[in-house]
N, C-alpha and C positions, 0 to 999 in steps of 0.2 A: 548825482554824485559833488558834493561841494566842493564850493571852490577853496584853495589854499590860502591860507592866512601869509601878508608878506612877511611876516615876523617869524616865520618858522623856515627853516632852510630847504629842509625838504618838500618839493614841490608838491605831491601826491600826500593828500589827505583820505584821514580813513573816515566812511559815513556811520555811524552806530547803527546798528541791528536794531530793527523795533523790538526784538526778543533782550537784548542787553537793556533797555534805556526805561524811566521810569515816565510814561508819558500822561501830559497832564491833560485837563477838559481841552478841546476842542478853542475856548473863548483866553486860553491863556499859550497858546501857538504866540511865539517870537522869532520876530524877522526886526534884524536891525539891518547891519551894513552891509553884511555878507550873505547869501544863500542859505548861510547854514541852519536849521531850527533846532533851537535850544531846549531841550529838555525841563521841566519843569522843576522836578528834586534831581540831587546831589546823588550818585548809585548807579549801577546796585552794587551793593556797602560790603555784601554777601561774604567778601576774600578775608575782610578785615576783621568781621564780627567776634566778640568774642576772645580774639588774639592782640598778641603786640605788637606793633606797629612803628617802623622809623619811617618819618618821612622826608625826603628831598625837594624842594618846591624850586624849580629854576623864574625864579622870580617876572622874570624881562618875559618869558617866553607865554606863560599864563597875565600877564598884564596887558601884554600887546596883547595876544588874541582876545579875553575877551573887549577889550578895546574897539575891534575890529565889531564887535557883534553890538557894540552900543552899548557895553556895559563900563564898570568896575568891579574886580574881583573882592570881595569881602573877605579877608583872609580871614579875621576875624570865628565870622560864622564859620566857616570855613573849618578851620581847628576846631570848635564846637559841634557840628557835626560828624566828624569826627571820629574824637575823645568819645563822645556818645558810644559809636555803635563799635567801637576796641573796646578789647581789656585796659589797653593804655596806649598811647599816642606821642610819643617826641617829634618835636616839631619843626625844623630847621628850614631856612630860607634862604638860599643863594642870589645876591643883586650885586650891579655893583652902583657907582656912587663916586661925585666929584670928592677930591679930600678933604674931610672935615665938615660934610652933609652927614646930621645924623637924622636926619627926620624921619627914617625908613628904620634905621636900629631902633627908634623911640616906639614908632607906630607899633614895630612885630614884637618884641619884648613883651610891651605894652598889653600885645594880646595873646601872650603864653607863648608864641614862636623866638626860638632861638637864632637873632640876625649873625650872617656873614657877608661883609660886606666887602666888597671887592673896590678897592679904588681905583678910578679911570685915569689910566697913564697917558702919555702924547709923549709921539717918539716920531723922529724924523725917517722917513720912507721914502728914497728915493727922489730926497731934496726935499718933501712935506714932508709939514706937522702933520701925522696924525693919531687920533684920539681910541686907544686899545683899553673897549668899556664892554669887553665880553666877559661873562663869569664864569664858562663853562669847563675852564680847566681847575678852576678854583672849586667847582662843584665835583668834579670827579675824583679831588687828591683828598678833599676832606671828608668826603662821600664815602671814600675807601675805607678811611680814617674811625669815622662814627659805625659804619659795620663793622667794623674788626673787632669794635668795643662793646656791640650792642649786642643783646640779649632777644633783641626781637625776629619773632617767627616770619613778618611779612616785609619788604624791603617796597614801598611806595614811591614813587618817583613822577613826580610833578610835572610835567613839561610835555609838549606833542611833537618834542624835536627828536625824529627817528635816529638823528647819528648819533645825539648824546645819548641817547636811551640804549636805542637797540644794538650800536655799536662797540660802546665801552660799559655801560653802567652794568644792562639786564647779562651780556654775556660771562662779565668780570663774576660778575653774582653766580650764574651758574656753574664757573668752572670753581670759584673757590670755596662755596657751600652749595650744593645744588638743593637740601633738604632745606632752606629757604625761600618762600615765594617772593616772587616778583610782581607786583603790580603798576601799571601805569594810572594816570588822571591827569586828565586835558578838560578840552573845551574845541563842542563841535566844530565842524567847520577847520581849523588848525592841527591836526594831531594825523599825523603818517598813519601810512595804508602799514608801516612794518609792524607797527604796535599794536597791532590786531593781534587778540591774544587764542583767538583762532584758526588764527595761521601761523603764528610765529611759538617756535615750544618754549622761548625762554620767557615769557609773560605769561603767570597765573590768569591774569584777568585785567580789563578795562575800567576804569569808575570814568566819569564824567561828570564834568562839574554844571551844577543844574541853576537856575534862577535862584533857588532858596540860597544862595553864595552870591547873588549878581546883585549887582547897582545900577540902576540907570547914571551916566555919564554924568547929569548934570550935581550927582551930589557928592559929599565928599567921599571918600575913605570909612567906612568903618570896622 
């Protein structure tokens, strides 16, 4: 059983089965800061092949999960991989930022993603100042808006957070439009068991992000 990532609120993690992974040669086996073994190729992509896709990415969850494995996630490569597999793929990135910090906005826009920044707010809670940096509510709200206005056949939610994906997004899609497929995409070692497509009727498939879309920590985002 893989260890849970401290970046994911759900402590239970999903070990992708060998049947659902694109296994690399043994020489490419990757073990980093967690005990999770990372697949070499991103996949399986059969659930999106030749289909219209709307992707909603929880950037904090993905980036933190990749960092725990000793990598950075290349959103440019990931987007290219998904576009090549699908008929069309609209990419939306949700993340928090310090007010006025446009670095991530420029990064995602230059790589074909639509950025959705959420300004971190500082509030007083029980006499203490705290930063409210979670962009989950923003992702839920704008995800619903995008879903209603989209002709996508497949909704891909890129996050390993079981509470966000299963309790909120997947259930909502199943109720509003059961004719569309809900697919999750995440990294090994930080994926909630509740996202397992073999056990969750609201989720059609799981995609694991592989090393082909990851870069060593020492390298800058690409």
